[in-house]
C-alpha positions as CSV (number, residue, x, y, z in Angstrom):
1,M,22.6,-83.3,27.6
2,D,25.6,-82.9,25.3
3,I,28.2,-80.7,27.0
4,G,31.5,-79.4,25.8
5,I,34.3,-78.2,28.1
6,V,37.2,-75.9,27.1
7,G,40.1,-76.3,29.5
8,G,42.0,-79.3,30.9
9,G,43.2,-78.0,34.2
10,I,41.9,-79.3,37.5
11,N,38.7,-77.2,37.4
12,G,37.8,-78.4,33.9
13,L,38.5,-82.0,34.8
14,C,36.4,-81.8,37.9
15,C,33.6,-80.3,35.8
16,A,33.9,-83.2,33.3
17,W,33.8,-85.8,36.1
18,Q,30.9,-84.2,38.0
19,L,28.7,-83.6,34.9
20,Q,29.4,-87.1,33.5
21,L,28.3,-88.6,36.8
22,R,25.1,-86.6,36.6
23,G,24.2,-88.3,33.4
24,H,25.4,-85.8,30.8
25,S,27.5,-86.6,27.7
26,V,30.8,-84.7,28.2
27,R,33.7,-83.9,25.8
28,L,36.6,-81.9,27.1
29,Y,39.1,-80.0,24.8
30,E,42.6,-79.1,26.0
31,R,45.0,-77.2,23.7
32,N,48.1,-78.8,25.3
33,R,48.4,-81.7,27.7
34,L,46.0,-82.1,30.6
35,L,47.3,-80.2,33.7
36,A,50.2,-78.8,31.7
37,E,49.9,-75.2,33.1
38,T,48.9,-73.7,36.4
39,S,47.3,-76.9,37.8
40,S,50.6,-78.7,38.0
41,R,52.6,-75.6,39.3
42,S,50.9,-75.1,42.6
43,S,52.3,-75.0,46.2
44,K,51.1,-78.7,46.5
45,L,48.7,-77.7,49.3
46,L,45.2,-78.8,50.0
47,H,44.2,-76.0,52.3
48,G,41.4,-73.8,53.5
49,G,43.5,-70.6,53.0
50,L,44.3,-69.4,56.5
51,R,45.4,-66.0,55.3
52,Y,42.1,-65.5,53.4
53,L,40.5,-64.9,56.8
54,E,42.3,-61.5,56.9
55,N,40.2,-60.5,53.8
56,L,37.1,-61.8,55.5
57,E,36.5,-64.5,52.9
58,F,34.7,-66.8,55.4
59,R,32.5,-68.6,52.8
60,L,35.5,-69.5,50.7
61,V,37.6,-70.7,53.6
62,R,34.7,-72.9,54.9
63,E,34.2,-74.4,51.5
64,A,37.9,-75.0,51.0
65,L,38.3,-76.7,54.4
66,R,35.5,-79.1,53.7
67,E,37.0,-79.9,50.3
68,R,40.4,-80.3,51.8
69,D,39.0,-83.0,54.1
70,S,37.2,-84.6,51.3
71,W,40.3,-84.9,49.1
72,L,42.3,-86.4,52.1
73,A,39.6,-89.0,52.8
74,R,38.9,-89.9,49.1
75,V,42.4,-90.2,47.7
76,P,44.7,-91.1,50.6
77,G,47.3,-92.6,48.3
78,L,48.0,-89.2,46.6
79,T,47.3,-86.9,49.6
80,R,48.4,-86.7,53.2
81,P,47.6,-84.6,56.3
82,L,50.3,-81.9,56.9
83,R,51.0,-80.2,60.2
84,L,52.3,-76.7,59.7
85,L,54.0,-74.4,62.2
86,L,53.4,-70.7,62.3
87,P,56.2,-69.3,64.6
88,I,55.7,-66.0,66.4
89,Y,58.6,-63.6,66.9
90,R,58.8,-60.5,69.0
91,G,58.0,-57.5,66.8
92,G,56.0,-59.5,64.2
93,R,53.2,-57.9,62.3
94,R,50.6,-60.4,63.7
95,S,50.2,-60.7,67.5
96,R,49.9,-64.0,69.3
97,W,46.3,-63.1,70.1
98,L,45.4,-62.4,66.5
99,I,46.9,-65.7,65.3
100,R,45.2,-67.7,68.0
101,S,41.9,-66.1,67.1
102,G,42.4,-66.8,63.4
103,L,43.3,-70.4,64.0
104,F,40.3,-70.9,66.3
105,L,38.1,-69.6,63.6
106,Y,39.9,-71.7,61.0
107,D,39.2,-74.9,63.0
108,S,35.6,-73.8,63.7
109,L,34.9,-73.3,60.0
110,A,36.3,-76.8,59.3
111,G,33.5,-78.3,61.3
112,R,33.9,-82.0,62.2
113,S,37.3,-82.4,60.7
114,A,39.3,-85.6,61.3
115,L,42.5,-83.4,61.5
116,P,43.7,-82.2,64.8
117,A,43.0,-78.6,65.9
118,A,45.7,-76.0,66.3
119,S,47.9,-76.1,69.4
120,W,50.6,-73.9,71.0
121,R,54.2,-74.9,71.0
122,T,56.8,-73.2,73.2
123,A,60.0,-71.8,71.8
124,R,61.9,-74.6,73.4
125,Q,59.7,-77.3,71.8
126,I,60.1,-75.6,68.4
127,A,63.9,-75.4,68.8
128,Q,64.2,-79.1,69.8
129,A,62.1,-80.2,66.7
130,D,64.1,-78.0,64.3
131,P,67.4,-76.7,65.7
132,E,68.1,-74.6,62.5
133,L,65.1,-72.3,62.9
134,R,66.2,-68.8,64.0
135,R,65.8,-68.6,67.8
136,A,66.4,-64.8,68.3
137,G,63.1,-63.3,69.3
138,L,61.2,-66.5,69.1
139,V,58.2,-66.5,71.4
140,G,56.7,-69.8,70.4
141,G,54.3,-70.8,67.7
142,Y,51.1,-72.5,66.7
143,A,50.9,-75.8,64.9
144,F,47.8,-76.3,62.7
145,S,46.5,-78.8,60.1
146,D,46.1,-78.8,56.4
147,G,46.9,-81.2,53.6
148,Q,49.5,-81.9,50.9
149,M,49.2,-83.5,47.5
150,D,51.1,-84.2,44.3
151,D,49.1,-81.8,42.1
152,R,49.8,-83.5,38.8
153,A,49.3,-87.0,40.0
154,L,46.0,-86.1,41.8
155,G,44.8,-84.2,38.7
156,L,45.5,-87.2,36.5
157,W,43.6,-89.3,39.0
158,V,40.6,-87.0,38.5
159,A,41.0,-87.3,34.7
160,G,40.9,-91.1,35.1
161,Q,37.7,-90.9,37.1
162,A,36.1,-88.7,34.5
163,Q,37.1,-91.1,31.7
164,A,35.9,-94.1,33.6
165,A,32.5,-92.4,34.0
166,G,32.4,-91.9,30.2
167,A,33.8,-88.4,29.6
168,V,36.0,-87.9,26.5
169,L,39.1,-85.9,27.1
170,Q,40.9,-84.5,24.0
171,E,44.4,-83.2,24.3
172,H,46.2,-81.0,21.7
173,C,42.9,-79.6,20.6
174,E,43.1,-75.8,20.4
175,V,39.9,-73.8,20.6
176,R,39.9,-70.4,18.7
177,R,36.4,-69.2,19.2
178,V,33.1,-70.0,21.0
179,D,29.7,-68.5,20.8
180,R,26.6,-68.2,23.0
181,N,24.8,-71.0,21.1
182,G,27.4,-73.6,22.1
183,R,29.5,-73.6,18.9
184,I,33.3,-74.2,19.1
185,D,35.7,-73.2,16.3
186,F,39.0,-75.1,16.4
187,A,42.4,-74.0,15.2
188,G,42.3,-76.5,12.4
189,G,39.3,-74.9,10.8
190,T,36.6,-77.4,12.0
191,S,33.8,-76.6,14.3
192,V,31.3,-78.4,16.5
193,R,28.2,-77.5,18.5
194,H,27.2,-78.6,22.0
195,E,23.9,-78.0,23.9
196,R,25.9,-76.4,26.7
197,L,29.5,-75.1,26.5
198,I,31.7,-74.5,29.5
199,N,34.7,-72.0,29.3
200,V,36.9,-73.0,32.1
201,C,40.3,-72.0,30.7
202,G,41.7,-70.5,33.9
203,P,44.0,-67.6,33.0
204,W,42.8,-67.8,29.4
205,A,39.0,-67.6,30.1
206,E,38.7,-63.9,29.6
207,R,40.9,-63.9,26.5
208,L,38.8,-66.7,24.9
209,L,35.7,-64.5,25.3
210,E,37.6,-61.5,23.8
211,Q,38.7,-63.6,20.8
212,S,35.1,-64.7,20.3
213,G,33.7,-61.1,20.4
214,I,31.9,-61.8,23.7
215,G,32.0,-59.3,26.5
216,S,33.3,-60.5,29.9
217,P,31.3,-59.7,33.0
218,Y,34.4,-60.2,35.1
219,R,38.0,-59.0,34.8
220,L,40.8,-61.4,35.7
221,D,43.8,-60.4,37.7
222,L,46.6,-62.7,36.5
223,V,49.2,-63.2,39.2
224,R,52.3,-65.3,38.9
225,G,53.4,-67.5,41.8
226,S,56.9,-68.8,41.8
227,H,58.4,-71.6,43.8
228,L,61.8,-73.0,44.6
229,V,62.9,-76.6,45.4
230,I,65.9,-76.6,47.6
231,D,68.2,-79.6,48.1
232,R,67.9,-80.0,51.9
233,P,65.6,-82.0,54.0
234,C,62.6,-80.2,55.6
235,P,61.8,-81.6,59.1
236,Q,59.0,-79.2,59.6
237,A,56.4,-77.4,57.4
238,Y,56.3,-73.7,58.1
239,V,54.2,-70.6,57.4
240,L,56.7,-67.7,57.7
241,E,56.0,-64.0,57.8
242,V,58.2,-62.2,55.2
243,P,60.4,-59.8,57.2
244,C,59.0,-56.2,57.1
245,E,56.0,-57.3,55.1
246,P,52.5,-58.6,55.8
247,R,53.0,-61.4,53.2
248,I,53.8,-65.0,54.2
249,V,55.7,-67.8,52.5
250,F,55.4,-71.5,52.8
251,V,58.3,-73.8,53.6
252,L,57.2,-77.4,52.9
253,P,58.6,-80.9,52.7
254,W,58.5,-82.1,49.1
255,Q,60.0,-85.4,47.8
256,G,62.7,-85.4,50.5
257,R,63.6,-81.7,49.8
258,T,62.3,-78.3,50.7
259,L,59.7,-76.4,48.7
260,V,59.5,-72.7,49.1
261,G,56.8,-70.4,47.7
262,T,55.1,-68.3,46.7
263,T,55.3,-64.9,45.1
264,E,52.6,-62.6,43.8
265,I,53.6,-60.8,40.6
266,R,51.1,-59.6,38.0
267,Q,51.6,-61.4,34.7
268,S,50.6,-61.0,31.1
269,L,49.5,-64.0,29.1
270,D,51.9,-62.9,26.3
271,D,55.0,-63.1,28.5
272,P,56.8,-66.3,29.6
273,V,55.7,-67.7,32.9
274,V,59.0,-68.0,34.6
275,C,60.5,-67.1,38.0
276,D,62.6,-64.0,37.5
277,P,65.9,-63.3,39.3
278,G,64.1,-60.8,41.6
279,E,61.6,-63.5,42.8
280,L,64.4,-66.0,43.3
281,D,66.2,-63.5,45.5
282,Y,63.0,-62.5,47.3
283,L,62.2,-66.1,48.3
284,L,65.7,-67.0,49.3
285,T,66.0,-63.9,51.4
286,A,62.7,-64.6,53.2
287,V,63.4,-68.2,54.0
288,G,67.1,-67.6,54.8
289,H,66.1,-65.1,57.5
290,Y,64.6,-68.0,59.4
291,L,66.5,-71.0,58.0
292,P,70.0,-70.1,56.9
293,T,70.8,-73.3,54.9
294,A,67.6,-72.8,52.9
295,G,68.7,-69.4,51.8
296,D,71.7,-70.7,49.9
297,A,71.1,-70.1,46.1
298,R,73.6,-72.9,45.3
299,R,71.2,-75.5,46.7
300,V,68.3,-74.5,44.5
301,I,67.7,-77.5,42.2
302,E,64.3,-76.6,40.6
303,V,62.3,-73.4,40.0
304,F,58.7,-73.3,38.6
305,A,56.0,-70.8,38.3
306,G,52.3,-70.7,37.5
307,V,49.6,-68.1,36.8
308,R,46.7,-67.8,39.1
309,P,43.5,-66.4,37.5
310,L,42.1,-64.2,40.3
311,L,39.0,-62.0,40.1
312,Y,40.3,-58.4,40.0
313,S,39.3,-56.7,43.2
314,A,42.3,-54.8,44.6
315,S,45.3,-52.8,43.4
316,N,47.6,-55.0,45.5
317,P,47.5,-58.6,44.2
318,A,48.0,-59.9,47.8
319,Q,44.7,-58.4,48.7
320,T,42.8,-59.7,45.7
321,T,39.9,-62.0,46.5
322,R,40.4,-65.8,46.0
323,E,36.7,-66.3,45.3
324,Y,35.5,-67.5,41.9
325,A,32.5,-66.7,39.7
326,V,30.3,-68.6,37.3
327,H,28.4,-66.7,34.6
328,R,25.9,-68.1,32.1
329,D,25.3,-66.4,28.7
330,G,22.9,-68.5,26.6
331,A,24.4,-71.9,26.2
332,L,27.8,-70.6,27.2
333,I,28.9,-70.9,30.8
334,S,32.2,-69.2,31.8
335,V,34.2,-69.8,35.0
336,F,36.4,-67.0,36.4
337,G,39.0,-67.8,39.1
338,G,39.1,-70.9,41.2
339,K,41.4,-72.7,43.6
340,W,42.9,-76.2,43.3
341,T,41.4,-77.3,46.6
342,T,37.8,-76.1,45.8
343,A,37.7,-77.5,42.2
344,P,35.0,-80.1,43.2
345,A,32.8,-77.4,44.7
346,L,33.2,-75.2,41.7
347,A,32.2,-78.2,39.5
348,R,29.0,-78.6,41.5
349,R,28.2,-74.9,41.0
350,V,28.8,-75.2,37.3
351,S,26.5,-78.2,37.2
352,D,23.8,-76.2,38.8
353,H,24.0,-73.7,36.0
354,I,23.5,-76.3,33.3
355,H,19.7,-76.3,33.4
């Protein structure tokens, strides 16, 4: 079957690869460069989403954990296991019992994972491993497993796999309109028709339908996530509770430095996707509460932000579901939402909608 794909982020690339492997003829259209937007501005994690358990998203977490392990096994040169520490302080919003229960469930949902299960560390053990971490009120913490990747490099690896299988990937090819019969109208005035057409534009999926005069069955909640790279080594990856908030931030080793993220700020497609001064201060204050040298603004050497296309489900973006949806309307299949880690699973679901 002749299939067109609009969108060259990780979800579009995984769809191209999966569909080409299933014997279809695939052509992907990307208005910019491949992976130029959200897919290369992530937290660099391959993870199940431990905090999604608080929203009872068990199906998604199970799927993400299986895909996490698959990425780590399939592309070891661009991924690596990562041991994170979740320290527990007196007066924290989450009790030791709650965290222990959540991590037990997390490991159970992972099934027969090659990664080690969560384990308890005493306050003394934690302080010995990282003397800079704030000790006042530290009870201990749990170490648990996830994975880390170079999002752009891994995404380009997927693109290479899709091309090797026979898919055609066209960059700098802007799509203006689509229709339910598989037609695409390009910015240059030309058009083409495919037997099936997949709209997997991430944050722009809903807008493409609007431009095309097609109603959207889902509403997207566009949420900006900002990150900082700090010029200091990171001996330990952390999940840290933001003081006086239920939110968490990641503190991760990244290319010999420290990566801190992320924020959750609603974003318009018409506004620049940049980390604003308030977000910079927010992240530095949060990490500086636990690691003083990481909170020094003078050591910030890079700032980047991306827009996550979430399914609208809550007034607070932190509580918005991370699930995704696939909707077929004639020959047109639209994808709403989607996480980096679960891109292969999403591609398999899209493939199931083709026939």
